[in-house]
Each structure stands twice: as C-alpha cells, then as structure tokens.
C-alpha positions as CSV (number, residue, x, y, z in Angstrom):
1,M,-14.1,-71.3,-2.8
2,S,-16.9,-74.5,-3.9
3,V,-15.1,-75.1,-6.6
4,T,-11.6,-75.4,-5.3
5,L,-12.9,-77.3,-1.7
6,K,-14.4,-79.8,-4.0
7,K,-11.0,-80.6,-6.6
8,L,-8.9,-81.0,-3.0
9,K,-11.5,-83.8,-1.5
10,A,-11.0,-85.8,-5.0
11,L,-7.2,-86.0,-5.1
12,N,-7.2,-86.7,-1.5
13,R,-9.6,-89.8,-2.6
14,L,-7.1,-90.3,-5.3
15,L,-4.6,-90.3,-2.9
16,D,-5.9,-92.7,-0.9
17,E,-7.3,-94.9,-4.0
18,K,-3.4,-95.0,-5.4
19,I,-2.1,-95.5,-1.2
20,K,-4.2,-98.6,-0.9
21,E,-2.9,-99.9,-4.0
22,E,0.5,-99.5,-3.8
23,Q,0.1,-101.4,-0.6
24,E,-1.5,-104.4,-1.9
25,K,1.0,-104.8,-4.4
26,K,3.6,-104.6,-1.6
27,S,2.4,-107.2,0.4
28,K,2.2,-109.4,-3.2
29,K,5.5,-108.8,-3.9
30,S,6.9,-109.5,-0.6
31,Q,5.5,-112.7,-0.8
32,E,6.8,-113.5,-4.0
33,S,10.7,-112.0,-3.5
34,K,12.7,-109.9,-1.6
35,P,11.3,-106.3,-2.4
36,S,14.7,-103.9,-4.3
37,S,15.6,-100.9,-3.3
38,T,15.1,-100.1,-7.4
39,S,10.9,-101.1,-7.0
40,T,10.8,-99.4,-3.0
41,N,12.1,-96.2,-4.8
42,K,10.2,-96.7,-8.1
43,S,7.4,-96.9,-5.9
44,Q,7.9,-94.3,-4.0
45,D,8.4,-91.6,-6.8
46,E,5.7,-92.8,-8.2
47,V,4.0,-91.4,-5.0
48,L,6.2,-88.7,-4.9
49,E,5.0,-87.9,-9.0
50,I,1.3,-87.2,-7.7
51,E,0.8,-83.3,-8.2
52,I,-1.6,-82.0,-6.0
53,E,-2.4,-78.5,-7.5
54,I,-4.1,-76.4,-4.6
55,E,-6.0,-73.3,-6.3
56,S,-5.4,-71.1,-3.2
57,P,-7.9,-68.1,-3.2
58,T,-6.8,-65.1,-4.3
59,V,-8.0,-62.6,-2.5
60,E,-8.0,-58.9,-4.0
61,A,-7.5,-56.3,-2.7
62,P,-9.6,-53.8,-1.8
63,K,-8.6,-50.7,-5.2
64,K,-8.4,-47.5,-2.3
65,E,-10.5,-45.0,-4.1
66,E,-8.2,-41.8,-5.2
67,K,-9.3,-38.6,-4.1
68,K,-9.5,-35.8,-7.0
69,V,-7.9,-32.9,-5.0
70,E,-9.0,-30.2,-7.2
71,L,-6.3,-27.4,-6.8
72,E,-8.0,-23.6,-7.0
73,P,-6.5,-21.1,-8.6
74,I,-3.8,-19.6,-6.9
75,V,-3.5,-16.7,-9.5
76,K,-7.0,-15.5,-9.7
77,E,-5.8,-13.1,-7.1
78,T,-2.6,-12.0,-9.1
79,K,-4.9,-11.1,-12.1
80,T,-7.0,-9.2,-9.8
81,K,-4.9,-7.2,-8.5
82,T,-2.7,-7.3,-12.1
83,R,-6.1,-5.7,-14.1
84,S,-6.6,-2.8,-10.9
85,Q,-3.5,-1.6,-11.7
86,A,-3.6,-1.2,-14.9
87,L,-6.9,0.1,-14.8
88,K,-5.4,2.6,-12.5
89,A,-2.3,3.3,-15.2
90,A,-4.7,3.7,-17.8
91,I,-7.1,6.5,-15.3
92,P,-5.5,10.5,-15.3
93,S,-4.0,10.7,-11.8
94,Q,-6.4,14.1,-12.4
95,A,-9.0,11.6,-12.9
96,L,-8.6,9.0,-9.5
97,D,-8.8,12.6,-7.0
98,R,-12.0,13.0,-8.7
99,I,-13.1,10.0,-7.8
100,K,-11.6,9.2,-4.9
101,T,-13.5,12.5,-3.3
102,K,-16.5,12.2,-5.3
103,G,-19.2,12.1,-3.1
104,R,-17.3,12.4,0.2
105,R,-16.0,15.8,2.0
106,P,-12.5,17.0,1.9
107,V,-10.8,15.5,5.4
108,K,-10.9,18.5,7.9
109,D,-6.7,19.0,9.0
110,V,-5.7,19.5,11.9
111,V,-6.2,22.9,13.1
112,N,-3.3,24.1,14.8
113,V,-3.9,26.1,17.5
114,P,-1.1,29.2,18.2
115,D,0.2,29.7,21.5
116,S,-1.2,33.3,22.4
117,A,1.8,34.4,24.2
118,L,4.5,33.3,21.4
119,V,1.9,35.2,19.2
120,G,2.1,38.2,21.6
121,K,5.8,37.8,21.6
122,L,6.0,38.1,18.1
123,V,3.3,40.7,17.5
124,T,5.7,43.0,19.7
125,E,8.9,41.8,18.1
126,L,7.1,42.5,14.7
127,L,6.0,46.5,15.8
128,T,8.8,47.4,17.5
129,H,10.6,46.9,14.3
130,L,8.6,48.3,11.8
131,K,8.5,51.3,14.3
132,I,4.9,51.6,14.5
133,D,2.9,52.8,17.2
134,R,-0.3,50.8,18.4
135,A,-2.6,54.0,18.8
136,S,-1.8,56.2,16.4
137,E,-1.6,53.5,13.3
138,P,-4.2,51.4,14.9
139,V,-5.6,49.6,11.4
140,R,-1.9,48.9,10.7
141,S,-1.6,47.5,13.7
142,R,-4.6,45.3,14.5
143,N,-4.0,43.9,10.3
144,L,0.1,42.7,11.7
145,I,-1.7,41.1,14.9
146,R,-3.5,38.9,12.3
147,L,-1.1,38.3,10.3
148,V,0.9,37.4,12.9
149,E,-1.6,35.2,14.1
150,L,-1.6,33.5,10.7
151,Y,2.2,33.2,10.5
152,A,2.0,30.7,13.5
153,K,-1.2,29.1,12.9
154,L,-0.1,27.9,9.2
155,S,3.4,26.7,10.5
156,I,4.8,29.6,8.3
157,D,7.6,29.8,10.6
158,K,9.4,26.8,10.5
159,K,10.0,28.3,6.6
160,A,10.8,31.9,7.9
161,P,11.6,31.0,11.3
162,N,12.0,35.0,11.8
163,I,9.3,37.3,12.0
164,K,11.5,40.3,11.8
165,E,12.3,39.3,8.2
166,I,9.0,38.1,7.1
167,F,8.8,41.2,4.4
168,I,12.1,41.3,3.0
169,Y,10.7,39.4,0.0
170,K,9.4,42.1,-2.9
171,A,6.2,39.9,-3.4
172,M,4.2,37.0,-2.7
173,N,1.7,34.7,-4.4
174,I,-0.3,31.2,-4.2
175,S,-0.5,28.2,-6.3
176,G,-3.0,26.4,-6.9
177,I,-5.5,29.2,-5.8
178,G,-6.7,32.2,-7.6
179,L,-6.5,35.3,-6.4
180,K,-7.6,37.6,-9.6
181,D,-11.1,39.3,-9.5
182,D,-12.5,37.0,-12.2
183,D,-10.9,33.7,-10.0
184,F,-10.7,34.5,-6.6
185,G,-11.0,31.9,-3.8
186,E,-11.4,29.2,-6.8
187,I,-9.2,26.0,-7.2
188,R,-6.9,24.6,-9.8
189,E,-7.7,21.3,-10.3
190,G,-4.3,19.2,-10.1
191,K,-2.4,22.0,-8.6
192,Y,-0.8,21.8,-5.4
193,V,-1.4,24.8,-2.9
194,Q,1.5,27.0,-1.4
195,V,2.3,29.9,-0.8
196,I,5.3,31.4,-3.1
197,A,7.9,34.3,-1.8
198,I,9.4,36.1,-4.7
199,T,12.4,37.8,-4.1
200,Y,15.5,39.2,-6.5
201,E,18.4,37.6,-6.3
202,P,22.5,39.2,-8.6
203,G,23.2,36.9,-11.3
204,K,26.2,35.6,-13.2
205,D,26.1,38.6,-15.4
206,G,25.2,41.1,-12.5
207,K,21.4,41.4,-13.6
208,K,18.6,40.5,-10.8
209,K,16.6,37.5,-11.1
210,A,13.5,36.4,-9.8
211,K,13.6,33.3,-7.3
212,N,10.8,31.2,-5.6
213,V,10.5,30.2,-2.0
214,S,8.4,27.9,-0.3
215,L,7.0,29.6,2.7
216,G,3.8,26.5,3.3
217,Y,2.9,23.5,1.8
218,F,-0.8,22.3,2.2
219,G,-1.8,19.7,-0.5
220,K,-3.3,19.4,-3.5
221,A,-6.0,22.3,-4.1
222,E,-9.4,20.1,-4.4
223,T,-8.8,18.4,-1.1
224,L,-7.6,21.8,0.7
225,D,-10.1,22.1,3.9
226,E,-12.6,25.3,3.3
227,Q,-11.2,27.3,6.4
228,K,-7.6,26.2,6.0
229,K,-7.8,27.7,2.3
230,N,-9.3,31.0,3.3
231,D,-6.6,30.9,5.9
232,V,-3.5,30.5,3.3
233,I,-5.3,33.7,1.2
234,E,-6.0,35.9,4.2
235,F,-2.2,35.3,5.2
236,V,-0.9,36.5,1.6
237,L,-3.7,39.1,1.5
238,R,-2.8,40.4,5.4
239,W,1.0,40.3,3.9
240,R,0.8,42.6,0.8
241,Y,-1.7,45.0,2.8
242,E,1.2,45.7,4.6
243,K,3.8,45.8,2.2
244,A,1.5,48.1,0.5
245,F,1.9,50.4,3.9
246,Q,5.4,50.1,3.7
247,N,5.3,51.2,0.4
248,L,3.4,54.2,1.5
249,E,5.4,54.8,4.2
250,H,8.8,54.5,1.6
251,Y,7.1,57.6,-0.8
252,R,5.4,59.4,2.4
253,M,9.3,60.2,3.0
254,L,10.7,60.8,-0.3
255,L,8.6,63.7,-0.5
256,E,9.3,65.4,3.1
257,R,13.5,64.9,1.7
258,I,11.8,67.3,-1.0
259,N,10.0,69.6,1.1
260,K,13.2,69.5,3.4
261,K,14.9,71.0,0.4
262,R,12.6,74.0,-0.3
C-alpha cells in the first residue's frame, strides 16, 4: 500500500509540473500569434498521452478451508452379516441346535389343562363303546381314564377327533424317543418327536401296505420339555396297554367259541 501511494503522489507532482509548463508555453504563444487549432489539439493530446498507472492493491480472498469428510465404510455391517451367514452355513444344523441350547434349560411348553367335563364325557363314550364295566374291570377302566386325559392334554384330538376310533390302528410308536429296553426314554438328537399310528390299507396289487399317520407333533427331541416327553411316552404305553386288553378279549372270545362246540 505505501509503495502505491508514493507512486500516486509522484505522478500527481509530474502532472502539475506538466500542466504548469503547458500553461506557460500557451501564454507565450498567445502573445506571439494566435493559437492554432492544431497546436491546441496537439497540446491536449500530449496531456492526454500521460498515462497514469495506478496499481490498485489486489486483495486476495481468504481461501476456504476444505473440510475433509471421512466416509465411514457402509459395508462393515454387510461384511459382518455375510461372515456370520457363512459360518452358519458351514456348521451342521445339529451342532447349531446344541450351541443354542448349551447352558440353558429347554423352554417349558405351555401346559394344556384339559377340561374335566370334556374328559368325563369322552371317558363315558369310550367305556360304553368298548363295553367295559368299571366295577368288573377297574384296572382297564383306570388305564382308559388316564389315556383320555392325555388324549386331551396332548391335543391328540386335533388329529383324531373321534375318541371311539382311537383303537382302529394296528400299532402306535414314537419317533425321536426310544421305547426299547436298552434306550427307553432316551431322546434322539436331531429327530422330531411325533406320535405315529400305523394302519394297513390295501394296495393296488391287493396286498396290505402299512401307512403311518401322525397324531401329534412336538418339535425336536433335544428341546422337548421333560414333562411333555413323559406324557407322550405314557400316552403311547397306555394305548398299547388297552390294545393288549383288546387282544386278550379277542382270544378269550375265540376260546369260548371252541368250548361251545364241545
């Protein structure tokens, strides 16, 4: 700024001196002769030819600081998710089930409390249908009463709604739980617990073929509640117990027929 002002003052001084000299020359010439238009124009041109160079200070605008915005990696979550999915796919389903249930007790299922009035009605229907007298056959009657309670408690009635037809099947078994002497009550990991009824139907060739019918589904064996597991086992055993009574009755009637012929 100081250098520019000095130059400006110097130019002003030179301009004043030049103008003063021109005025003096003009006054001398006016005395000698009339001023011509060309000389006048020339003097004006000379005055105008003085170039005044004023360097205006250039003020540089402050540079804006560029804020660096760091973009967070948006693929972080995706990578983590993909990695977990890959691990899950690499681990067998049985191992995953063990990891989920390790250190935790199986969640108890909601207990289905059967209606006592409904159970009483079903017991009466079944005993009447099988022609069983409670007084003369107390053991068989008690077995059937408990069977009907489990029938309602385990919701077997949803798959087999007619209690009178519960014994039309030839056999009954459980998948996912052992019933043999060497593995009785033991669960089979990775298997699903179901009550399976077995019946025989005629095939196209006229021969009877076994058909499995699911009367109840209770999820994976390792996650089944202990009480629910015992109820399922008891239901199948009591059904077999009554079936044994019916087989005995069948043989008793056959023997009576033979005795009548004698």
